[in-house]
C-alpha angles and dihedrals in degrees: 000000000000115000123183106151121044131176113214114195120197087028095159093058130094096273094035092054088055094047098045095069092040095050094044088063093054107034135072089218134014121189108199114197131188140140091243122068119266136181120231113251097207147002092271094054127086122190126208127191100210137145106218096215098140137028090250090060091055094045090055089058104040102041109124094016123130094215145353129226105199114200100144117117146078105322102201147020111316142147108305094241089060092048094048090050099043100033112023102032091037091054090048090054090053095047094046091047089052091052092050095044097043095243101153106191123061124177111197125199106235121167143232085236088076085080101028096123094066113104116265089235091062124085109225129203128199089247092066122095116272119259102182117200094216145345091291088060088047091057089053090053086058092047089055092047091053090050091051091050093051091047095047099039106028104026099243119153106236131183118186110198113202093212119212128210103310108205135141086248134346115275106173137044095258090056089067085074102027107036120132114191119217093245092049090048091055089045094053091047095049090048089049090052098047110026108119123226098036119152100154128341133171113190138163113248104208135133121258092271116174091222098039118148095214139069116244111235118221095198093092092051095229123125113196117234107202132071124200089214089084088070098043095104089059097053117085115224096018097125093057101037096081097044100069134071095281133162119223091244093058110189090000087065096055123106090232093059096057095041090050098047102031103035103020094240 
């Protein structure tokens, strides 16, 4: 699939900041969108300071684009009302705008925390039922369901990337399974934008970590290059982390994490 113009929402965030540089090097035109001001990083990048609060707001940004990478939203555990507004309703605005404007390919930011209540000892594929580790994970289940609906009913080409722990390098024991390096992040997103024959796909975006929790999916045609194991000797507690009765979400899967972030307790 030939892609020349891409809209990147949430471009000022952690994932967006990594992707802006990578996409500028491959695209004729990148339209970076966020609710906070940004400065264009090159002649082929436009920046838009827009709040995507309605379908019409999104249509005004994506008309004429070949594809959308939708990262904007609430990035962590929060009250359910905030997650529904920022993640679920926001995703619906993007998908509906893509339908109206004729933008065929949409890449949605899902999350590994959609399955964070699976045991760490179990290898999980994207075909297995969700087991979210909190309300944030629940919102990502809804995001994927919306993507599936718009693929099945309206013919959009939708890729949901279950993004791992994006860090310059792994810094804690859980990252030995969940790390997503910046270059692998860029590789997965480019594959999601350009892979032909896509109708709907949900896939884990994670580096080729020796201890990873998730199956790598060949349908996107990208094979990750990095392995968190190269950093294992620098991470205190790594040898014992994977021997206990641990859930894949780690701290995110604890009762206390959701009570603290979603209910302020």
